[in-house]
gemmi code that builds the backbone of each chain (N, CA, C; Angstrom):
import gemmi

chains = {
    "A": [
        ("MET", (-13.930, 14.736, -24.820), (-15.043, 15.446, -24.191), (-14.547, 16.784, -23.656)),
        ("HIS", (-15.189, 17.843, -24.050), (-14.809, 19.153, -23.546), (-15.556, 19.438, -22.245)),
        ("VAL", (-14.829, 19.896, -21.254), (-15.448, 20.264, -19.993), (-15.099, 21.706, -19.688)),
        ("ASP", (-16.100, 22.507, -19.540), (-15.884, 23.897, -19.191), (-15.289, 23.969, -17.786)),
        ("PRO", (-14.115, 24.582, -17.631), (-13.516, 24.664, -16.294), (-14.436, 25.277, -15.255)),
        ("ARG", (-15.295, 26.182, -15.703), (-16.201, 26.799, -14.734), (-17.156, 25.769, -14.163)),
        ("THR", (-17.458, 24.773, -14.972), (-18.321, 23.709, -14.477), (-17.640, 22.948, -13.352)),
        ("LEU", (-16.363, 22.686, -13.553), (-15.638, 21.936, -12.536), (-15.509, 22.742, -11.259)),
        ("ILE", (-15.328, 24.046, -11.424), (-15.233, 24.886, -10.236), (-16.541, 24.841, -9.462)),
        ("ARG", (-17.624, 24.939, -10.189), (-18.905, 24.861, -9.494), (-19.085, 23.503, -8.846)),
        ("ALA", (-18.649, 22.496, -9.578), (-18.811, 21.153, -9.038), (-18.008, 20.970, -7.775)),
        ("ALA", (-16.897, 21.690, -7.697), (-16.025, 21.532, -6.543), (-16.460, 22.385, -5.369)),
        ("GLU", (-17.413, 23.241, -5.590), (-17.855, 24.079, -4.486), (-18.432, 23.219, -3.371)),
        ("PRO", (-18.245, 23.667, -2.152), (-18.789, 22.881, -1.033), (-20.272, 22.593, -1.165)),
        ("SER", (-21.001, 23.511, -1.778), (-22.438, 23.303, -1.877), (-22.782, 22.077, -2.700)),
        ("ALA", (-21.846, 21.657, -3.538), (-22.132, 20.493, -4.378), (-22.126, 19.208, -3.585)),
        ("VAL", (-21.362, 19.184, -2.542), (-21.199, 17.928, -1.823), (-21.369, 18.069, -0.323)),
        ("ALA", (-21.652, 19.291, 0.130), (-21.704, 19.504, 1.573), (-22.742, 18.605, 2.229)),
        ("GLY", (-23.852, 18.425, 1.547), (-24.895, 17.589, 2.119), (-24.499, 16.135, 2.193)),
        ("ARG", (-23.413, 15.811, 1.549), (-22.954, 14.436, 1.537), (-21.634, 14.317, 2.287)),
        ("ASN", (-21.380, 15.296, 3.162), (-20.151, 15.272, 3.970), (-18.914, 15.263, 3.087)),
        ("GLY", (-18.953, 16.067, 2.064), (-17.888, 16.024, 1.083), (-16.533, 16.397, 1.627)),
        ("GLY", (-15.524, 15.801, 1.047), (-14.153, 16.145, 1.332), (-13.433, 15.034, 2.060)),
        ("PRO", (-12.085, 15.095, 2.006), (-11.291, 16.149, 1.416), (-10.859, 15.860, -0.016)),
        ("GLY", (-11.046, 14.637, -0.495), (-10.507, 14.281, -1.794), (-11.438, 14.650, -2.930)),
        ("LEU", (-10.844, 15.029, -4.053), (-11.635, 15.307, -5.245), (-10.756, 15.019, -6.449)),
        ("ALA", (-11.282, 14.272, -7.402), (-10.534, 13.992, -8.625), (-11.508, 14.015, -9.791)),
        ("VAL", (-11.031, 14.528, -10.901), (-11.849, 14.648, -12.101), (-11.190, 13.863, -13.223)),
        ("CYS", (-11.980, 13.106, -13.961), (-11.486, 12.400, -15.129), (-12.384, 12.747, -16.315)),
        ("PRO", (-12.014, 13.753, -17.102), (-12.849, 14.140, -18.238), (-13.047, 13.019, -19.244)),
        ("SER", (-12.034, 12.159, -19.428), (-12.187, 11.110, -20.427), (-13.252, 10.094, -20.025)),
        ("LEU", (-13.421, 9.888, -18.742), (-14.485, 9.009, -18.268), (-15.765, 9.781, -17.977)),
        ("GLY", (-15.650, 11.093, -17.912), (-16.828, 11.914, -17.641), (-17.305, 11.822, -16.210)),
        ("VAL", (-16.361, 11.651, -15.269), (-16.771, 11.529, -13.872), (-15.953, 12.452, -12.968)),
        ("LEU", (-16.560, 12.822, -11.877), (-15.911, 13.522, -10.781), (-16.133, 12.680, -9.539)),
        ("VAL", (-15.074, 12.460, -8.776), (-15.170, 11.615, -7.589), (-14.773, 12.429, -6.366)),
        ("THR", (-15.550, 12.320, -5.317), (-15.186, 12.937, -4.047), (-15.104, 11.853, -2.985)),
        ("SER", (-14.223, 12.069, -2.012), (-14.221, 11.195, -0.842), (-14.948, 11.921, 0.279)),
        ("GLU", (-15.602, 11.161, 1.111), (-16.417, 11.759, 2.153), (-16.026, 11.142, 3.484)),
        ("TYR", (-15.234, 11.917, 4.212), (-14.532, 11.306, 5.335), (-15.438, 10.956, 6.494)),
        ("ARG", (-16.566, 11.639, 6.624), (-17.415, 11.327, 7.777), (-18.150, 10.008, 7.606)),
        ("VAL", (-18.373, 9.622, 6.373), (-19.095, 8.374, 6.139), (-18.234, 7.349, 5.415)),
        ("ASN", (-16.964, 7.716, 5.169), (-16.001, 6.769, 4.586), (-16.460, 6.185, 3.257)),
        ("THR", (-16.909, 7.068, 2.399), (-17.356, 6.626, 1.081), (-16.701, 7.465, -0.017)),
        ("LEU", (-16.756, 6.936, -1.217), (-16.453, 7.696, -2.421), (-17.777, 7.943, -3.140)),
        ("SER", (-17.967, 9.141, -3.628), (-19.152, 9.466, -4.418), (-18.719, 9.765, -5.839)),
        ("VAL", (-19.369, 9.132, -6.781), (-19.018, 9.281, -8.190), (-20.139, 10.056, -8.883)),
        ("PHE", (-19.777, 11.213, -9.432), (-20.736, 12.059, -10.127), (-20.443, 12.051, -11.623)),
        ("ALA", (-21.498, 12.154, -12.423), (-21.323, 12.325, -13.861), (-21.101, 13.796, -14.150)),
        ("LEU", (-20.042, 14.089, -14.913), (-19.824, 15.467, -15.314), (-20.931, 15.895, -16.266)),
        ("PRO", (-21.326, 17.144, -16.176), (-22.370, 17.628, -17.088), (-21.901, 17.534, -18.536)),
        ("ARG", (-22.811, 17.233, -19.415), (-22.502, 17.169, -20.839), (-23.349, 18.210, -21.577)),
        ("GLY", (-22.883, 18.570, -22.743), (-23.639, 19.513, -23.555), (-23.767, 20.856, -22.882)),
        ("ASP", (-24.928, 21.447, -23.042), (-25.136, 22.792, -22.522), (-25.635, 22.799, -21.087)),
        ("ASN", (-25.937, 21.663, -20.554), (-26.448, 21.612, -19.195), (-25.286, 21.612, -18.210)),
        ("HIS", (-24.896, 22.785, -17.787), (-23.744, 22.924, -16.901), (-24.165, 23.240, -15.476)),
        ("THR", (-25.373, 22.927, -15.149), (-25.838, 23.337, -13.836), (-26.088, 22.168, -12.897)),
        ("ARG", (-26.052, 20.942, -13.397), (-26.378, 19.829, -12.511), (-25.364, 18.706, -12.695)),
        ("MET", (-25.004, 18.118, -11.608), (-24.204, 16.900, -11.651), (-25.030, 15.778, -11.056)),
        ("ARG", (-24.946, 14.637, -11.690), (-25.759, 13.516, -11.228), (-24.882, 12.532, -10.472)),
        ("LEU", (-25.344, 12.175, -9.281), (-24.636, 11.164, -8.509), (-24.899, 9.798, -9.127)),
        ("LEU", (-23.840, 9.138, -9.541), (-23.981, 7.834, -10.178), (-23.982, 6.700, -9.166)),
        ("ARG", (-23.063, 6.771, -8.244), (-22.994, 5.694, -7.260), (-22.085, 6.108, -6.115)),
        ("THR", (-22.195, 5.383, -5.042), (-21.246, 5.530, -3.951), (-20.476, 4.223, -3.805)),
        ("ILE", (-19.277, 4.344, -3.306), (-18.409, 3.183, -3.118), (-17.962, 3.160, -1.665)),
        ("GLY", (-18.185, 2.038, -1.015), (-17.816, 1.914, 0.383), (-18.896, 2.471, 1.282)),
        ("GLY", (-18.753, 2.247, 2.585), (-19.703, 2.779, 3.547), (-21.100, 2.256, 3.318)),
        ("VAL", (-22.080, 3.070, 3.683), (-23.475, 2.695, 3.522), (-23.958, 3.195, 2.174)),
        ("ALA", (-24.593, 2.323, 1.409), (-25.070, 2.706, 0.087), (-26.096, 3.809, 0.185)),
        ("LEU", (-25.951, 4.799, -0.670), (-26.908, 5.905, -0.713), (-27.624, 5.870, -2.059)),
        ("ALA", (-28.852, 6.303, -2.052), (-29.619, 6.323, -3.294), (-29.105, 7.401, -4.217)),
        ("ALA", (-29.076, 7.097, -5.504), (-28.659, 8.088, -6.493), (-29.613, 9.259, -6.477)),
        ("GLN", (-29.067, 10.453, -6.613), (-29.906, 11.638, -6.639), (-29.151, 12.755, -7.341)),
        ("ASP", (-29.893, 13.754, -7.724), (-29.262, 14.904, -8.332), (-28.782, 15.847, -7.246)),
        ("THR", (-27.719, 16.559, -7.558), (-27.238, 17.593, -6.644), (-27.079, 18.869, -7.416)),
        ("LEU", (-26.889, 19.950, -6.706), (-26.781, 21.291, -7.270), (-28.098, 21.822, -7.797)),
    ],
    "B": [
        ("MET", (-15.363, -11.500, 6.661), (-14.234, -10.744, 6.150), (-14.688, -9.339, 5.745)),
        ("GLN", (-13.940, -8.373, 6.176), (-14.309, -6.992, 5.915), (-14.155, -6.658, 4.439)),
        ("PRO", (-15.146, -5.991, 3.858), (-14.994, -5.579, 2.452), (-13.773, -4.699, 2.273)),
        ("ARG", (-13.158, -4.839, 1.121), (-11.961, -4.038, 0.863), (-12.286, -2.561, 0.714)),
        ("THR", (-13.547, -2.269, 0.415), (-13.953, -0.863, 0.303), (-14.478, -0.316, 1.627)),
        ("HIS", (-14.174, -0.997, 2.714), (-14.506, -0.463, 4.040), (-13.426, 0.560, 4.396)),
        ("PHE", (-13.531, 1.746, 3.824), (-12.521, 2.775, 4.027), (-12.598, 3.333, 5.442)),
        ("ASP", (-11.493, 3.895, 5.871), (-11.454, 4.601, 7.152), (-10.647, 5.874, 6.958)),
        ("PHE", (-11.343, 6.933, 6.573), (-10.691, 8.194, 6.239), (-10.523, 9.122, 7.438)),
        ("SER", (-11.077, 8.759, 8.606), (-11.160, 9.775, 9.649), (-10.760, 9.315, 11.047)),
        ("SER", (-10.327, 8.102, 11.238), (-9.978, 7.695, 12.594), (-8.607, 8.241, 12.971)),
        ("GLY", (-8.364, 8.318, 14.282), (-7.064, 8.788, 14.757), (-6.823, 10.245, 14.407)),
        ("TRP", (-5.595, 10.547, 14.066), (-5.202, 11.924, 13.773), (-5.520, 12.265, 12.325)),
        ("GLY", (-6.209, 13.386, 12.141), (-6.401, 13.920, 10.803), (-7.280, 13.047, 9.931)),
        ("ILE", (-7.310, 13.398, 8.674), (-8.138, 12.682, 7.724), (-7.322, 12.323, 6.492)),
        ("SER", (-7.872, 11.405, 5.703), (-7.251, 11.014, 4.439), (-8.365, 10.982, 3.388)),
        ("GLY", (-8.222, 10.134, 2.390), (-9.219, 10.111, 1.327), (-8.816, 10.945, 0.134)),
        ("ALA", (-7.524, 11.219, 0.010), (-7.061, 11.926, -1.183), (-7.214, 11.019, -2.402)),
        ("LEU", (-7.460, 11.623, -3.554), (-7.779, 10.871, -4.763), (-6.910, 11.318, -5.927)),
        ("ALA", (-6.586, 10.377, -6.802), (-5.895, 10.725, -8.047), (-6.210, 9.660, -9.081)),
        ("PHE", (-6.513, 10.087, -10.290), (-6.675, 9.138, -11.385), (-5.311, 8.814, -11.964)),
        ("MET", (-5.148, 7.584, -12.384), (-3.887, 7.167, -12.995), (-4.180, 6.275, -14.192)),
        ("GLY", (-3.145, 6.066, -14.993), (-3.264, 5.153, -16.118), (-3.700, 5.846, -17.388)),
        ("PRO", (-3.659, 5.111, -18.497), (-4.040, 5.682, -19.787), (-5.520, 6.030, -19.828)),
        ("ALA", (-5.866, 6.907, -20.753), (-7.236, 7.405, -20.808), (-8.251, 6.296, -20.979)),
        ("ALA", (-7.841, 5.250, -21.665), (-8.785, 4.164, -21.925), (-8.964, 3.246, -20.724)),
        ("ALA", (-8.114, 3.410, -19.742), (-8.178, 2.503, -18.593), (-7.836, 3.245, -17.310)),
        ("ARG", (-8.533, 4.324, -17.072), (-8.274, 5.110, -15.877), (-8.668, 4.336, -14.620)),
        ("ARG", (-7.828, 4.453, -13.621), (-8.143, 3.903, -12.314), (-7.904, 4.975, -11.266)),
        ("LEU", (-8.572, 4.800, -10.137), (-8.513, 5.797, -9.084), (-7.666, 5.272, -7.930)),
        ("VAL", (-6.746, 6.114, -7.446), (-5.943, 5.781, -6.274), (-6.514, 6.540, -5.084)),
        ("VAL", (-6.666, 5.853, -3.961), (-7.321, 6.419, -2.785), (-6.460, 6.163, -1.549)),
        ("THR", (-6.132, 7.220, -0.811), (-5.390, 7.014, 0.441), (-6.371, 6.736, 1.577)),
        ("ASP", (-5.970, 5.851, 2.468), (-6.846, 5.391, 3.543), (-5.976, 5.168, 4.777)),
        ("HIS", (-5.807, 6.224, 5.584), (-4.862, 6.115, 6.706), (-5.378, 5.211, 7.817)),
        ("GLY", (-6.709, 5.072, 7.922), (-7.249, 4.204, 8.966), (-6.898, 2.753, 8.762)),
        ("ASN", (-6.740, 2.359, 7.514), (-6.343, 0.995, 7.192), (-4.881, 0.899, 6.762)),
        ("ASP", (-4.166, 2.035, 6.824), (-2.774, 2.060, 6.373), (-2.649, 1.419, 4.997)),
        ("ALA", (-3.458, 1.907, 4.066), (-3.507, 1.302, 2.732), (-3.705, 2.385, 1.681)),
        ("VAL", (-3.296, 2.058, 0.468), (-3.584, 2.901, -0.695), (-4.300, 2.014, -1.708)),
        ("HIS", (-5.551, 2.304, -1.952), (-6.418, 1.453, -2.763), (-6.362, 1.831, -4.239)),
        ("VAL", (-6.693, 0.859, -5.077), (-6.894, 1.087, -6.501), (-8.326, 0.704, -6.837)),
        ("ILE", (-9.052, 1.672, -7.396), (-10.466, 1.481, -7.703), (-10.657, 1.557, -9.208)),
        ("ASP", (-11.430, 0.628, -9.731), (-11.714, 0.579, -11.171), (-13.231, 0.520, -11.343)),
        ("GLY", (-13.656, 0.352, -12.559), (-15.072, 0.160, -12.814), (-15.810, 1.419, -13.175)),
        ("PHE", (-15.079, 2.483, -13.507), (-15.774, 3.722, -13.846), (-16.362, 3.692, -15.251)),
        ("ALA", (-15.848, 2.782, -16.077), (-16.390, 2.696, -17.437), (-17.783, 2.094, -17.436)),
        ("ASP", (-18.064, 1.210, -16.491), (-19.407, 0.630, -16.383), (-19.937, 0.945, -14.995)),
        ("ILE", (-20.064, 2.232, -14.772), (-20.300, 2.746, -13.443), (-21.649, 2.336, -12.870)),
        ("TYR", (-22.558, 1.967, -13.736), (-23.898, 1.713, -13.239), (-24.086, 0.289, -12.730)),
        ("VAL", (-23.126, -0.566, -12.931), (-23.326, -1.968, -12.571), (-22.305, -2.406, -11.527)),
        ("GLY", (-22.610, -3.498, -10.870), (-21.650, -4.108, -9.972), (-21.827, -3.712, -8.519)),
        ("GLU", (-21.420, -4.600, -7.639), (-21.425, -4.300, -6.220), (-20.281, -3.347, -5.911)),
        ("SER", (-20.405, -2.681, -4.786), (-19.403, -1.687, -4.418), (-18.010, -2.282, -4.349)),
        ("ASP", (-17.886, -3.462, -3.733), (-16.562, -4.032, -3.523), (-15.950, -4.574, -4.816)),
        ("SER", (-16.784, -4.813, -5.827), (-16.272, -5.406, -7.053), (-15.375, -4.454, -7.821)),
        ("CYS", (-15.462, -3.175, -7.537), (-14.647, -2.214, -8.260), (-13.272, -2.040, -7.621)),
        ("HIS", (-13.067, -2.672, -6.485), (-11.760, -2.602, -5.818), (-10.852, -3.635, -6.468)),
        ("VAL", (-9.818, -3.158, -7.150), (-9.008, -4.088, -7.944), (-7.611, -4.312, -7.371)),
        ("GLY", (-7.303, -3.698, -6.254), (-5.984, -3.957, -5.680), (-5.485, -2.800, -4.846)),
        ("TYR", (-4.187, -2.836, -4.599), (-3.570, -1.829, -3.744), (-2.251, -1.359, -4.359)),
        ("VAL", (-1.970, -0.077, -4.244), (-0.597, 0.401, -4.434), (0.219, 0.009, -3.201)),
        ("ALA", (-0.396, 0.143, -2.032), (0.209, -0.316, -0.774), (-0.859, -1.089, -0.015)),
        ("SER", (-0.603, -2.350, 0.256), (-1.578, -3.208, 0.922), (-1.777, -2.761, 2.362)),
        ("PRO", (-2.915, -3.112, 2.962), (-3.191, -2.713, 4.348), (-2.059, -3.106, 5.283)),
        ("GLY", (-1.627, -2.134, 6.069), (-0.580, -2.384, 7.042), (0.832, -2.232, 6.528)),
        ("THR", (0.993, -1.929, 5.262), (2.346, -1.824, 4.696), (2.821, -0.391, 4.560)),
        ("ILE", (1.979, 0.570, 4.872), (2.370, 1.977, 4.780), (1.713, 2.689, 5.956)),
        ("CYS", (2.429, 3.599, 6.566), (1.949, 4.206, 7.807), (1.333, 5.578, 7.548)),
        ("GLY", (0.029, 5.647, 7.650), (-0.654, 6.927, 7.576), (-0.631, 7.611, 6.234)),
        ("PRO", (-1.056, 6.957, 5.160), (-1.091, 7.639, 3.870), (-2.106, 8.770, 3.857)),
        ("ARG", (-1.693, 9.916, 3.312), (-2.567, 11.110, 3.324), (-2.809, 11.639, 1.922)),
        ("GLY", (-1.773, 12.189, 1.298), (-1.948, 12.761, -0.025), (-1.494, 11.795, -1.097)),
        ("VAL", (-1.914, 12.052, -2.332), (-1.506, 11.173, -3.432), (-1.461, 11.970, -4.722)),
        ("ALA", (-0.528, 11.596, -5.589), (-0.464, 12.137, -6.943), (-0.038, 11.009, -7.859)),
        ("ALA", (-0.474, 11.048, -9.100), (-0.147, 9.975, -10.043), (0.214, 10.575, -11.378)),
        ("ARG", (1.178, 9.935, -12.045), (1.585, 10.352, -13.386), (2.257, 9.182, -14.055)),
        ("GLY", (1.713, 8.771, -15.176), (2.289, 7.642, -15.879), (2.321, 6.404, -14.996)),
        ("SER", (3.509, 5.832, -14.865), (3.637, 4.624, -14.047), (4.008, 4.952, -12.607)),
        ("LEU", (3.966, 6.220, -12.225), (4.382, 6.641, -10.881), (3.189, 7.056, -10.034)),
        ("VAL", (3.252, 6.665, -8.773), (2.284, 7.128, -7.777), (3.072, 7.593, -6.563)),
        ("ALA", (2.854, 8.817, -6.137), (3.502, 9.364, -4.944), (2.478, 9.466, -3.827)),
        ("VAL", (2.901, 9.108, -2.619), (2.008, 9.123, -1.464), (2.717, 9.828, -0.314)),
        ("SER", (2.077, 10.839, 0.260), (2.625, 11.465, 1.460), (2.020, 10.783, 2.676)),
        ("THR", (2.858, 10.562, 3.690), (2.395, 9.813, 4.860), (2.850, 10.493, 6.146)),
        ("TRP", (2.048, 10.378, 7.158), (2.438, 10.700, 8.534), (1.454, 10.036, 9.461)),
        ("ASP", (1.950, 9.721, 10.638), (1.121, 9.068, 11.638), (0.533, 10.108, 12.577)),
        ("PHE", (1.432, 10.877, 13.214), (1.005, 11.983, 14.051), (1.498, 13.271, 13.402)),
        ("LEU", (0.633, 14.267, 13.368), (0.935, 15.456, 12.579), (2.227, 16.139, 13.022)),
        ("SER", (2.410, 16.287, 14.310), (3.516, 17.115, 14.772), (4.650, 16.329, 15.414)),
        ("SER", (4.498, 15.023, 15.549), (5.542, 14.310, 16.268), (6.088, 13.101, 15.516)),
        ("SER", (5.584, 12.831, 14.355), (6.110, 11.697, 13.598), (6.768, 12.193, 12.319)),
        ("LYS", (7.580, 11.344, 11.750), (8.206, 11.700, 10.486), (7.160, 11.812, 9.389)),
        ("HIS", (7.377, 12.781, 8.538), (6.540, 12.914, 7.348), (7.352, 12.361, 6.182)),
        ("ILE", (6.796, 11.375, 5.531), (7.531, 10.668, 4.493), (6.732, 10.715, 3.200)),
        ("THR", (7.408, 10.969, 2.118), (6.773, 10.834, 0.808), (7.373, 9.609, 0.127)),
        ("SER", (6.522, 8.692, -0.278), (6.958, 7.455, -0.930), (6.547, 7.491, -2.389)),
        ("LEU", (7.454, 7.042, -3.223), (7.187, 6.997, -4.660), (7.113, 5.544, -5.102)),
        ("PHE", (6.004, 5.171, -5.723), (5.789, 3.815, -6.200), (5.825, 3.819, -7.722)),
        ("GLU", (6.296, 2.715, -8.267), (6.251, 2.535, -9.712), (5.589, 1.198, -10.009)),
        ("GLY", (4.765, 1.167, -11.032), (4.110, -0.092, -11.386), (2.912, 0.155, -12.275)),
        ("SER", (2.056, -0.812, -12.321), (0.828, -0.695, -13.091), (-0.128, -1.772, -12.616)),
        ("ASN", (-1.367, -1.517, -12.813), (-2.431, -2.457, -12.472), (-2.258, -3.063, -11.085)),
        ("TYR", (-1.751, -4.268, -11.005), (-1.781, -4.990, -9.736), (-0.421, -5.084, -9.056)),
        ("ALA", (0.642, -4.656, -9.692), (1.986, -4.817, -9.133), (2.646, -3.455, -8.954)),
        ("TRP", (2.953, -3.141, -7.712), (3.564, -1.848, -7.410), (4.776, -2.058, -6.532)),
        ("THR", (5.807, -1.286, -6.786), (7.032, -1.368, -6.010), (7.412, 0.023, -5.528)),
        ("MET", (7.762, 0.126, -4.252), (8.236, 1.394, -3.742), (9.658, 1.627, -4.243)),
        ("VAL", (9.868, 2.721, -4.931), (11.186, 2.979, -5.509), (11.926, 4.113, -4.807)),
        ("ARG", (11.224, 4.922, -4.051), (11.871, 6.017, -3.346), (11.125, 6.325, -2.055)),
        ("ARG", (11.859, 6.756, -1.055), (11.247, 7.321, 0.140), (12.007, 8.607, 0.455)),
        ("VAL", (11.287, 9.681, 0.605), (11.889, 10.955, 0.954), (11.448, 11.285, 2.368)),
        ("LEU", (12.405, 11.369, 3.278), (12.066, 11.619, 4.663), (11.950, 13.115, 4.920)),
        ("GLY", (11.193, 13.414, 5.938), (10.939, 14.809, 6.258), (12.204, 15.598, 6.546)),
        ("ASP", (13.211, 14.955, 7.102), (14.414, 15.732, 7.411), (15.317, 15.879, 6.181)),
        ("PHE", (15.029, 15.116, 5.142), (15.672, 15.283, 3.844), (17.179, 15.150, 3.908)),
        ("GLN", (17.698, 14.361, 4.811), (19.137, 14.205, 4.905), (19.549, 12.745, 4.780)),
        ("LYS", (18.727, 11.964, 4.172), (19.028, 10.551, 4.019), (19.819, 10.326, 2.725)),
        ("PRO", (20.487, 9.215, 2.602), (21.373, 9.004, 1.452), (20.691, 9.092, 0.103)),
        ("GLU", (19.424, 8.799, 0.051), (18.789, 8.797, -1.256), (18.543, 10.207, -1.783)),
        ("CYS", (18.820, 11.199, -0.988), (18.635, 12.565, -1.428), (19.991, 13.262, -1.530)),
        ("THR", (20.084, 14.173, -2.450), (21.389, 14.758, -2.730), (21.732, 15.922, -1.827)),
        ("SER", (20.754, 16.576, -1.314), (21.069, 17.836, -0.650), (20.766, 17.780, 0.837)),
        ("VAL", (21.440, 18.609, 1.565), (21.134, 18.761, 2.977), (20.096, 19.859, 3.116)),
        ("GLY", (19.637, 20.041, 4.307), (18.617, 21.039, 4.517), (17.334, 20.385, 4.965)),
        ("THR", (16.318, 21.145, 4.980), (15.073, 20.643, 5.534), (13.986, 20.623, 4.477)),
        ("LEU", (13.406, 19.465, 4.317), (12.177, 19.352, 3.542), (11.068, 19.519, 4.546)),
        ("GLY", (10.348, 20.597, 4.505), (9.305, 20.776, 5.505), (8.398, 19.562, 5.564)),
        ("ASN", (7.619, 19.512, 6.570), (6.744, 18.358, 6.725), (5.618, 18.404, 5.698)),
        ("VAL", (5.636, 17.466, 4.813), (4.601, 17.410, 3.783), (3.299, 16.976, 4.432)),
        ("TYR", (2.278, 17.758, 4.239), (0.995, 17.445, 4.865), (0.189, 16.523, 3.949)),
        ("ARG", (-0.285, 17.038, 2.837), (-0.976, 16.209, 1.857), (-0.568, 16.543, 0.438)),
        ("GLY", (-0.268, 17.793, 0.183), (-0.172, 18.265, -1.187), (0.987, 17.693, -1.979)),
        ("LEU", (0.671, 17.003, -3.026), (1.653, 16.442, -3.947), (1.184, 16.699, -5.369)),
        ("ARG", (2.138, 16.937, -6.255), (1.769, 17.095, -7.663), (2.969, 16.796, -8.534)),
        ("PHE", (2.727, 16.109, -9.634), (3.755, 15.896, -10.641), (3.668, 17.010, -11.671)),
        ("THR", (4.827, 17.561, -12.012), (4.883, 18.531, -13.104), (6.069, 18.172, -13.985)),
        ("ARG", (6.078, 18.674, -15.204), (7.195, 18.449, -16.112), (8.473, 19.034, -15.517)),
        ("ASP", (9.583, 18.343, -15.708), (10.816, 18.814, -15.093), (11.578, 19.807, -15.961)),
        ("GLY", (11.042, 20.136, -17.110), (11.678, 21.136, -17.952), (12.640, 20.565, -18.968)),
        ("THR", (13.062, 19.331, -18.784), (13.975, 18.709, -19.733), (13.229, 17.880, -20.769)),
        ("GLY", (11.981, 17.594, -20.510), (11.212, 16.746, -21.401), (11.448, 15.269, -21.174)),
        ("ARG", (12.321, 14.948, -20.227), (12.649, 13.543, -19.989), (11.965, 12.970, -18.759)),
        ("GLY", (11.499, 13.806, -17.910), (10.938, 13.264, -16.676), (10.008, 14.239, -15.985)),
        ("TRP", (9.783, 13.964, -14.743), (8.814, 14.713, -13.969), (9.446, 15.220, -12.690)),
        ("ARG", (8.903, 16.313, -12.212), (9.205, 16.765, -10.878), (8.046, 16.372, -9.973)),
        ("LEU", (8.385, 15.969, -8.795), (7.363, 15.756, -7.782), (7.400, 16.950, -6.848)),
        ("GLN", (6.362, 17.727, -6.843), (6.287, 18.883, -5.980), (5.555, 18.522, -4.700)),
        ("MET", (6.106, 18.973, -3.587), (5.553, 18.625, -2.283), (5.320, 19.890, -1.490)),
        ("ALA", (4.093, 20.150, -1.141), (3.769, 21.342, -0.356), (3.999, 21.043, 1.110)),
        ("SER", (4.735, 21.926, 1.773), (5.103, 21.698, 3.160), (4.108, 22.347, 4.105)),
        ("LEU", (3.899, 21.690, 5.205), (3.008, 22.214, 6.231), (3.638, 23.451, 6.864)),
        ("GLY", (2.892, 24.524, 6.904), (3.375, 25.722, 7.567), (4.352, 26.537, 6.750)),
        ("ALA", (4.618, 26.122, 5.527), (5.545, 26.876, 4.691), (4.808, 27.347, 3.449)),
        ("SER", (5.313, 28.393, 2.857), (4.638, 28.935, 1.692), (5.278, 28.442, 0.404)),
        ("ALA", (6.230, 27.545, 0.501), (6.937, 27.079, -0.686), (6.786, 25.571, -0.851)),
        ("CYS", (6.950, 25.151, -2.065), (7.000, 23.728, -2.367), (8.453, 23.291, -2.513)),
        ("THR", (8.693, 22.056, -2.204), (9.968, 21.448, -2.500), (9.739, 20.447, -3.607)),
        ("TRP", (10.707, 20.339, -4.481), (10.492, 19.402, -5.560), (11.667, 18.455, -5.689)),
        ("CYS", (11.366, 17.293, -6.205), (12.383, 16.308, -6.535), (12.190, 15.890, -7.972)),
        ("ARG", (13.280, 15.743, -8.671), (13.198, 15.224, -10.030), (13.125, 13.706, -9.944)),
        ("THR", (12.188, 13.131, -10.649), (11.937, 11.705, -10.484), (12.558, 10.859, -11.579)),
        ("ALA", (13.252, 11.442, -12.507), (13.885, 10.647, -13.551), (15.346, 11.051, -13.661)),
        ("PRO", (16.273, 10.124, -13.717), (16.001, 8.695, -13.661), (15.760, 8.235, -12.223)),
        ("LEU", (14.954, 7.248, -12.081), (14.602, 6.796, -10.750), (15.793, 6.228, -10.001)),
        ("THR", (16.728, 5.693, -10.748), (17.856, 5.037, -10.097), (18.949, 6.012, -9.679)),
        ("GLY", (18.864, 7.220, -10.150), (19.904, 8.185, -9.823), (19.592, 8.956, -8.561)),
        ("MET", (20.452, 9.879, -8.262), (20.224, 10.735, -7.111), (19.162, 11.766, -7.471)),
        ("TRP", (18.383, 12.086, -6.526), (17.351, 13.076, -6.793), (17.908, 14.469, -6.674)),
        ("ALA", (17.544, 15.285, -7.635), (17.831, 16.700, -7.500), (16.771, 17.309, -6.600)),
        ("ARG", (17.075, 18.450, -6.094), (16.126, 19.086, -5.196), (16.141, 20.586, -5.408)),
        ("GLY", (15.011, 21.189, -5.280), (14.919, 22.631, -5.342), (13.747, 23.093, -4.516)),
        ("SER", (13.570, 24.372, -4.442), (12.421, 24.876, -3.697), (12.103, 26.284, -4.175)),
    ],
}
model = gemmi.Model(1)
for chain_id, residues in chains.items():
    chain = gemmi.Chain(chain_id)
    for i, (resn, *xyz) in enumerate(residues, 1):
        res = gemmi.Residue()
        res.name, res.seqid = resn, gemmi.SeqId(i, " ")
        for name, pos in zip(("N", "CA", "C"), xyz):
            atom = gemmi.Atom()
            atom.name, atom.element = name, gemmi.Element(name[0])
            atom.pos, atom.b_iso = gemmi.Position(*pos), 0.0
            res.add_atom(atom)
        chain.add_residue(res)
    model.add_chain(chain)
structure = gemmi.Structure()
structure.add_model(model)
structure.setup_entities()
């Protein structure tokens, strides 16, 4: 799977996860097509689907791990 | 019984929650530092991300709760996982621990202390206090990896050659 680095940079911007108390951890796995952030204020991991194809403007929250479950939603 | 995914990234001094993927592409797993529980978690289940309870994706530990003091940063490469640890930022030792293993069995094979003058290291001098930043890079010989450690308050990284694991570590900066 090809991932445009600019997409990852945008994904890593605070605006992508600020509303979810993002940080400090961030890891990307292109082979799985996911980006994971840790969110220290709520003690959760958030798993986002990396954009595919030409749609490089939205990342979809797939699930949260730990803490209080949050509903899946789009970000960016 | 508390769920294993009851992380604590923010209690006490500083924060944790550093992340690194490890393992082959077909079986990637996520390593997570959790200083509140003094643990380093292994998370799986990204291949079938839409199913399962939150705790079901927790498949084990690189360091079980209570066996490592204040894990902060993490890096992974092949069968190696490096974890930087400290309890108090300015008054406790900063230690980088290197684990080797896979899936459910991990063994600590190296500990690098902040003062860098312990027998397992070859050189004297000071390894600045590693805050979180760790990264594996090729060591230039094609045989192993360097573990680069970013020091708190310093503009340079210190590195250790990680192969062979049983030998003395080289050091540079």
